[in-house]
N, C-alpha and C positions, 0 to 999 in steps of 0.2 A: 295406547290412548291414556289420556289424563283422567284424574277423578272429577275433572270438571266437565264442561260442555265442549264437545268437539265439532268441528265443521261438518255440515251435511250438504249434499248437492240439491240444487233446484231441479228435481226430476219427479215426474209424475208418479213413476213406480216407487220411488222412495217415500213420497209423501202418502201415497195410497196405502202402503204396508205399514207405515207408522201410525196413522190413525187406526188402522185395522187392529194393531197390538195394543192401542189405548183403549180399545173396546167399543169404537164408533162403528155403527151398523149402516150399510147400504149407501156409503159415500165413497167417492173416487175422486182423483184428480186427472185433468186432461190439460196438455200443454197447448196454449194458442199460438198459433203460427202466424196470425194476422190480427191487427187491430181493428176488428170489423164486428159491429153488433150483430149482423145477421149470422155470421159464422159463431159468434157466442150463443146466440138463441138457440142454435142447433143442438146445444148440450143441455137445454133447459130440462128440469129447474136448476138454475144456477144460484148457490148459496153466496158465493163470494169469488173474489180472485185474490192470488198471491203474487206479488210483483217483486222481482229482484231487480237492483240497479246498483250502479256504482255510487256509493255514498260520498258526498262532497266534505271530506274532513277539514278542509280549510275555511269552511264557511262559519261565520260566527253565529250562535244562537240569537233567535229573534222573538219579540213578543207577539209577532204576528205570521202566520204560515205565508208562503208565496201564493197559495191558492186555497180558497176556502177560509174558515173562520174556526177557531178553537171553540169546543162546546165543553165547558168544565162540569156542566150540569150531567151532560151523558156520561162523563167518567164516572159519576156516582151511580148512576141509574142503570148502567149496563156493565157488561165486563170489559173492563180496560186495565191492562197492567204495564207499569213501567218496565222496561228492560233494565235490569241490574246486573247483567253478567254477559261477558262476550261470548259470541257463537250460538247463542239461544234464540236469535231472531226468527229463524226459519220455523220452528216448532211454536214460538210464541205467536207468529203472525196465523197460523193455521188455527190455533186455539182461540185467537181473537174472533174468528169467524163462528167456529163450532159452538163456543160458549155463549154465543149471542143467537144461536139457532135451536135452542132447546125445545121450542114449540114445534118444529117441523123436522128435526133430526134426533134420532136416538144416539146419545153420546155415550151411553153405557154407564154402568154404576160408579166407576172409579172418578170419571171426570164430573159426573153429577155431584159427587161427594166433595170434590174438589171445588167446585163452583159454590156450593152452599156454604163450605167452610170459609171461602174468602169473600162472600158476598158483602160482608159488612166492612171489609177492608178498604183503605185508601188505596189509590193505584201503586204506590211504591211499596206498600206491604204486600199487595197481591203479586207484584213481580218478584218479591223476595221469596214469597211461598212457592211460586212456580219454579224458581231457580233452585229451590230446596227440595223440590218433590223428588224423591228417589225414582218413583215409577216413571215419571215424565222424562228425567234426566236420562235413565237407563235405556229407555225405548229410543229416545233421541240418539244417543252414542251408539247404539246398536247399528246405526246406518251410516257411521263414519267410515270412510275409507281407511283401511288398515296401511300404515306407512311407517317404514323404519326410520325415516329422516326427519320427521317434523315432530317437535315437542310442542304441543299446543299451550301448555303452561307458560313457556318462556316466549311465545310469539305475540307481541304487541304491535299495534299498527302505528306507523307514523305517517307524515304527511306525503312522504315518497312512495308509500304502498298504495296498492289498489284495494280499497276496502268495499266490500259489497253487502247489501243490507235488504232484508226482506220486510214488506209491509203487507197489510190486508185492506181490501175495500169490500164493503158489504152494506146492504141495506138494514137498517134497523128501525122499526117503528115509524116508517115513512120518510127516513132521511138517509141520504148516502153518506156513509162515513168512511174515512180513512183512518186506519187504526195502526199507529206506529209507536212502538214503545219508547223511542228516543224523544218523543214529543211529550208535552206537558199534559196534553188531553187529546180526545178524539178530534178530528177535523172534519167538520160539516161541509158537504158539497152540495147542499140544497135538498129539496123535497125529492123522494124517490120511493116508488112502491117496489114490491119484490118482482113484479112482473115488468116494470120499467128499468131495472138495474142494467141489462145488457146495453140498452140504448144510451143510458146516462153516465155509466162508468168509463166508456170509451173515450169521450171527449176529456174527461179528467185525465186519463193515461196519456192522451196525446199532448195536452198541455205539459205534462210532467216531462215527458221525452223531449219536447221542444226547447227545454231549458239547457240540454246539453248541446255539444258541438255536432254538427251534422255527420262527422265521422265516427261518432260514438255509437256502437250497435251493440254493446254489452248489456242486454237486457233480457229478462225472461219472465213470462207470464203463465201461470197456472190457474186453471178455473176449478173450483170446488163444486162439484155436480153430484146428482144422484147416480148410484151405480148403474151403469149403462146396461148391465146384464138384466136388470129388472125391466127396462123398457124393451129390450129385445124379446124377453119372455112374455110380456104384456101384449105385443103385437104378434107374436108367433114367428119371429124372423130368426130362423135356426142358423142361417148363414152368418148374421149379425152376431148372434150369440156365441158360435163358434170362434169368431173372430176376436171378441172380446174375452174368451177363455184363454186363447192362445197368447193374447197380450198379458194377461194375468201370469201365466206360466213363464212368460220371457221376463217380466218384471221380478218374479220370485228368484229366477236363475241369477239375473244381474245383481239382485241385491245379496244374494249368497256369495257372489264373487268378490263383492265389495268388503266382506268381512275378512277376506283372506290375503295376507301378505305374499305375494307369489315371486318375490325377488330371489329367495333362496332356491325355489323350484327351478326357475330360469338359469341361475348359476349352475346348477347341477346338471341341467340339459345341455348347457353349453360346454361344461367340462367334459361330459360323456362324448359329445359329438367331436370334440377336437382330439380327445383320447383315441377315439376309434379311428380317426383319420391318421393319427400319427402311428399307431399299430398296423395300419394298412401297409406301411412300407415307406421307404424313401421316395420323396417326390410327391406322395399322395397328398399331404397336407398343403404343399405349395400349389399343386394343381387345383384342390378344391377352392383355394383362395383366390386363384385367378378366374375360375369358372364364376364364383360369386360376385366378383368385382366386375367381371364382364357383363353379367345380368344386370347389376347395379347402374353401370354406365348406359346400358341399353334402354333401361326405364327411363333415365334422366333425359336421354336424347329424345325419347318419344313423347315426354312431357313438354320439352322445348319446342318440338314440331307442332303439337296441338296448340301450345300457347301461341306460336307464330301464326297459325291459321285463324284463330280467334283475333288476334290483332289486326289481320289482314281485312277480315269481315267488318270489323268496327271502324276501320279508316274508309 
């Protein structure tokens, strides 16, 4: 990994563990599989949503957003930071929600001190302060996938690359804001109370998605909500609590695997298997290959048959 900021996944377990390590209390993320306000309300209280989308690198900058209006006053009165470094947008998006929810969320001592330290800064200096925070950068980078093939410091996007970007939506003091560090200011989408947020954010997201071709499906939406284990304990639902604890354990396991480069391990396993087949005697290795190839052909044929049946049903 580089000394800068590395790419992280849009994953509920990654983001939940990330904010836990930053000291945030009783908050988690849930992936939203439908753009439906009733589905979002099931996770209430909802502090905000993090939206991942393919960034249109070929679009020229504009003085007016395609939806909503820039609110430069809100950039001064609330926490809004310009994105000044590549790959930081995921963590920056979730901090854009958290640091505007200090009245309802315990963000921990270190993030409170960071917000107080940057409170008088303009958005560009806030972005620089965020990018240079060793705590935030180190926690962010601890969730990057280990890869022996990618040098993040030498990887720059061009118009031919698919570039993805995180932004946040959250209600602040009666207004629904879109917080995007690549924009000059927060974007206001009209009046919105905390309770109205699920109903009002969904149409905004739908309009944004409608700007893309109908075949574009590479979007991801995460809701920042109260720790669901608190709700389960509050109503005494032990089954729900058990499911949530199991989910947390699975997240921890997946996050632990992300930190390890398993290429060497896989290579050693393959060498060991091949060596054992060769040592087993003449013809053993060839027989093993023929059996494996036969199983592969059988699986491919099975998939073709299933695809054919689906096609027949559709016609």
